[in-house]
C-alpha positions in Angstrom: 19.6 -8.7 -57.4 19.3 -4.8 -57.2 21.4 -2.9 -59.7 24.7 -1.3 -58.5 24.1 2.4 -58.2 25.8 5.0 -60.4 26.8 8.4 -59.1 27.5 11.5 -61.2 30.3 14.0 -60.4 30.3 17.4 -62.1 33.3 19.7 -62.2 32.4 23.3 -63.2 35.8 24.7 -64.1 36.9 27.9 -65.7 37.2 26.5 -69.3 34.5 23.9 -69.2 32.1 21.6 -67.4 33.1 18.0 -67.0 30.8 15.2 -65.9 31.7 11.6 -65.1 29.5 8.6 -64.1 31.0 6.4 -61.4 30.1 2.8 -60.6 32.0 0.3 -58.5 35.2 2.3 -58.4 35.4 3.1 -62.1 34.2 5.6 -64.6 31.6 4.2 -66.9 30.7 7.4 -68.9 31.8 11.0 -69.3 31.1 14.1 -71.3 32.6 17.7 -71.4 31.1 21.0 -72.5 33.2 24.2 -73.1 32.7 27.5 -71.3 33.4 31.0 -72.7 35.1 33.7 -70.5 34.8 37.4 -71.3 37.4 40.0 -70.3 35.5 43.3 -70.7 38.3 45.3 -68.9 41.8 44.5 -67.8 41.7 42.4 -64.7 38.0 41.5 -65.2 36.8 38.0 -66.0 33.1 37.1 -66.4 30.8 34.3 -67.6 27.1 34.2 -68.4 25.3 32.1 -65.9 22.8 30.8 -68.5 25.8 29.6 -70.6 27.1 27.8 -67.5 23.6 26.2 -67.0 23.6 25.2 -70.7 27.1 23.7 -70.5 26.0 21.9 -67.3 23.0 20.4 -69.1 25.2 19.4 -72.0 27.8 17.7 -69.9 25.4 15.9 -67.6 22.9 15.1 -70.4 25.7 13.7 -72.6 27.0 11.5 -69.8 23.5 10.2 -69.0 22.8 9.6 -72.7 26.0 7.5 -72.9 24.8 5.3 -70.0 21.8 4.2 -72.1 19.4 2.0 -70.1 21.8 2.2 -67.1 20.6 5.7 -66.5 18.0 4.2 -64.3 20.8 3.3 -61.8 21.8 6.9 -61.2 21.1 7.8 -57.6 23.4 10.7 -56.7 25.0 13.9 -58.1 27.8 15.9 -56.6 29.2 19.3 -57.8 32.4 21.2 -57.4 33.0 24.6 -58.8 35.1 27.7 -58.6 34.2 30.5 -56.1 32.6 32.8 -58.7 29.7 34.9 -57.6 26.7 36.8 -59.0 23.3 38.2 -57.8 19.9 36.7 -58.7 16.3 37.7 -58.4 14.2 36.0 -55.7 13.3 33.3 -58.3 16.9 32.5 -59.1 17.0 34.4 -62.4 20.5 35.9 -62.9 20.6 39.7 -62.8 24.3 40.0 -63.9 27.2 37.9 -65.3 29.1 35.8 -62.9 32.3 37.5 -61.6 34.9 34.7 -61.9 37.3 33.7 -59.2 40.2 35.1 -61.3 38.6 38.6 -61.6 40.7 41.1 -59.6 38.8 44.3 -60.1 38.1 44.5 -56.3 41.7 45.1 -55.2 40.8 48.2 -53.3 38.2 46.3 -51.3 40.6 43.4 -50.7 42.7 45.8 -48.6 39.6 46.5 -46.4 39.0 42.8 -45.8 42.7 42.2 -45.3 42.7 44.7 -42.4 39.8 42.8 -40.8 41.4 39.4 -41.3 44.8 40.5 -40.1 46.8 39.4 -43.2 46.9 40.3 -46.9 43.7 39.4 -48.8 43.6 38.3 -52.4 41.3 40.2 -54.7 40.2 36.7 -56.0 38.2 36.1 -52.8 34.5 36.9 -52.8 34.1 39.3 -49.8 36.0 42.0 -51.7 33.9 41.4 -54.9 30.7 41.6 -52.9 31.8 45.0 -51.5 32.7 46.1 -55.1 29.2 45.1 -56.2 27.6 47.0 -53.3 29.5 50.1 -54.3 29.0 49.9 -58.0 25.7 48.0 -58.4 23.6 49.1 -55.4 20.5 48.6 -57.5 21.0 44.8 -57.1 20.9 44.9 -53.3 17.2 44.6 -53.0 15.3 42.5 -50.5 14.7 39.0 -51.7 17.6 39.0 -54.1 20.3 36.3 -53.6 24.1 36.6 -53.7 25.2 33.1 -54.9 28.2 31.1 -56.0 28.0 29.1 -59.2 27.8 25.6 -57.5 25.1 26.8 -55.0 23.1 28.3 -57.9 23.2 25.1 -59.9 22.0 23.1 -56.8 19.2 25.7 -56.5 18.2 25.1 -60.1 18.3 21.4 -59.7 16.5 21.1 -56.3 14.7 24.3 -55.7 16.7 24.7 -52.5 18.8 27.9 -52.0 21.9 26.8 -50.1 25.5 27.9 -49.4 28.6 25.7 -49.4 30.1 25.3 -46.0 33.4 24.4 -47.6 33.5 27.5 -49.6 32.4 29.6 -46.6 35.5 28.3 -44.7 37.9 28.5 -47.7 36.8 31.7 -49.3 34.5 33.7 -47.0 36.5 33.5 -43.7 33.7 31.7 -41.9 34.3 31.4 -38.2 31.4 29.0 -37.4 28.8 26.7 -39.0 26.8 29.9 -39.7 29.2 30.4 -42.7 30.1 33.9 -41.6 33.1 35.6 -39.8 32.5 37.6 -36.7 33.0 40.9 -38.6 30.3 40.1 -41.2 27.9 42.3 -39.2 29.8 45.3 -40.6 28.3 44.5 -44.0 24.6 43.7 -43.4 23.6 44.5 -46.9 25.8 41.7 -48.2 24.8 39.2 -45.5 21.1 39.8 -46.2 21.6 38.5 -49.7 23.4 35.3 -48.8 21.4 32.0 -48.6 20.9 31.0 -44.9 21.0 27.3 -45.3 24.6 26.1 -45.1 25.5 22.5 -46.3 28.6 20.5 -45.8 30.6 18.5 -48.3 28.5 15.5 -49.5 25.7 16.5 -47.1 22.3 15.5 -48.7 20.4 18.6 -50.0 17.3 17.3 -51.9 16.4 15.1 -54.9 16.4 16.7 -58.3 13.0 18.2 -59.2 11.1 16.5 -62.0 11.5 19.3 -64.6 15.3 19.5 -64.1 15.6 15.7 -64.1 13.7 15.5 -67.4 16.0 18.1 -69.0 19.0 16.0 -68.0 17.6 12.7 -69.0 17.5 11.4 -65.4 14.7 9.4 -63.7 12.4 11.7 -61.7 12.3 11.7 -57.9 15.4 9.5 -57.5 18.7 11.4 -57.9 19.9 13.0 -54.6 22.1 16.1 -54.8 25.0 16.4 -52.4 26.6 19.5 -50.8 29.3 21.1 -53.0 33.0 21.8 -52.6 35.6 24.1 -54.2 37.1 22.5 -57.4 40.7 22.2 -56.2 39.6 20.5 -53.0 37.5 18.0 -55.0 40.8 17.3 -56.8 42.5 16.6 -53.5 39.8 14.1 -52.6 40.3 12.4 -56.0 44.1 12.3 -55.6 43.9 10.2 -52.4 46.0 12.8 -50.5 43.6 13.1 -47.6 46.0 11.9 -45.0 48.1 13.6 -42.3 51.3 15.0 -43.7 50.4 14.8 -47.4 50.2 17.5 -50.1 47.9 17.5 -53.2 49.1 19.4 -56.3 46.1 20.5 -58.3 46.7 21.8 -61.9 44.3 23.7 -64.0 43.7 27.3 -65.1 45.4 28.1 -61.8 47.3 25.7 -59.5 46.9 24.9 -55.8 49.1 23.1 -53.3 47.1 21.8 -50.5 48.9 20.6 -47.3 46.9 18.3 -45.0 47.6 17.7 -41.3 46.5 18.2 -37.7 46.9 21.5 -35.9 48.7 23.1 -38.8 50.3 26.5 -37.8 49.5 29.7 -39.6 52.1 30.6 -42.2 52.8 33.9 -43.8 52.0 33.8 -47.5 49.7 30.8 -47.3 45.9 30.7 -47.0 44.6 29.0 -43.9 44.8 26.9 -41.9 41.3 25.8 -42.6 39.8 23.5 -40.0 38.1 20.2 -41.1 37.1 21.2 -44.6 36.3 17.6 -45.6 34.6 16.5 -42.4 37.6 14.2 -41.7 39.4 16.1 -39.0 42.1 17.3 -41.3 43.3 20.9 -41.4 44.5 22.4 -44.7 47.0 25.1 -45.7 46.8 26.3 -49.3 49.5 27.8 -51.6 49.5 28.3 -55.3 49.3 30.7 -58.3 46.2 32.1 -59.9 47.3 31.8 -63.5 49.1 28.8 -64.8 47.1 26.8 -67.4 45.3 30.0 -68.4 48.7 31.6 -69.3 49.5 28.5 -71.5 46.2 29.1 -73.3 46.9 32.8 -73.6 50.3 32.2 -75.1 48.8 29.6 -77.5 46.0 32.0 -78.5 48.1 35.1 -79.1 51.5 33.7 -80.1 51.0 30.1 -81.1 50.4 30.7 -84.9 47.7 28.1 -84.9 50.1 25.3 -83.8 48.8 22.6 -81.4 50.0 22.6 -77.8 52.1 19.5 -78.4 54.2 21.3 -81.0 54.5 24.4 -78.9 55.8 22.2 -76.1 58.3 20.7 -78.4 59.6 24.1 -79.5 59.7 25.3 -75.9 61.8 22.3 -74.9 64.4 23.2 -77.5 65.0 26.6 -75.8 68.2 26.6 -73.7 67.8 27.0 -69.9 67.9 30.7 -69.1 66.0 31.7 -72.3 69.0 33.9 -73.4 68.5 36.2 -70.5 64.8 36.8 -70.8 63.2 37.4 -67.4 59.5 37.1 -66.5 57.7 38.1 -63.3 54.9 35.6 -63.1 52.1 37.8 -61.9 49.8 37.5 -65.0 46.6 37.7 -62.9 47.8 38.7 -59.5 49.8 36.5 -57.1 48.8 34.0 -54.4 51.9 32.7 -52.7 53.9 34.1 -51.1 52.3 37.6 -51.7 48.5 37.4 -51.9 
């Protein structure tokens, strides 16, 4: 009797890379590796792509090692990640640090994109970051270089195939068609020239992992197929079971997202979307949320926690009377999503 296949799911989050091995409806192994974020200036947030790759290898390699001889049953790998971008050389070598989704240095350029879109644009989104790069790092906009997202770059390193996520193109790049581009993208040919031309949908087969990459992860060569990626919060919605008409998925992490699913959803001021058929299931999505929730908890812990564990800080916070003795806080620690992007 053939062995039951195992599939790997990898979440490349802001604070770490998490991998699980999944078989017959249950997790059979897992491993996590931390990531370091730098804040070289106020409003900036960056990560080293090679550190992301090292954490990816640690998380996946640790999961595969925990499988023992069952590693021979691994047949597929899927990736979700944040919409963080950077530019590479033609061979995929990073030429800069990754600009994280939470980086808001490109506020001025977000106003330009917002005028084209017809509603306020968040500086989190990648078009404004790409324009900032073209203005401040024109040396990187050379023929053959590639402007990539983290998930797409990891797939490139695994398979040798430069691709773009169609889900991210819809959700973050204002794509109007399967091309992965909006109609007004022609205004920025220098940016478009650097984007990978192959666009892949969620779970769409890309290619098997190349032998060298498979060996570095402890995987059998020529066997493990890599699937098209998705934005991390939307992977969470899939895992939550909320992919039904009239449901909402609440996704908590460094930021938080509320994802509303339905058919023919109307456009709503202060919300992102609606995005048509992100999952390939005929469901539209409206997105709300805040860009800094879990990351604020970590910031408070780091600067004001006096070395106490989060559980003890929770206990102390619970003892504070409602109203906090008149203290008021405006929760725009890293910009705002809803209702004022």
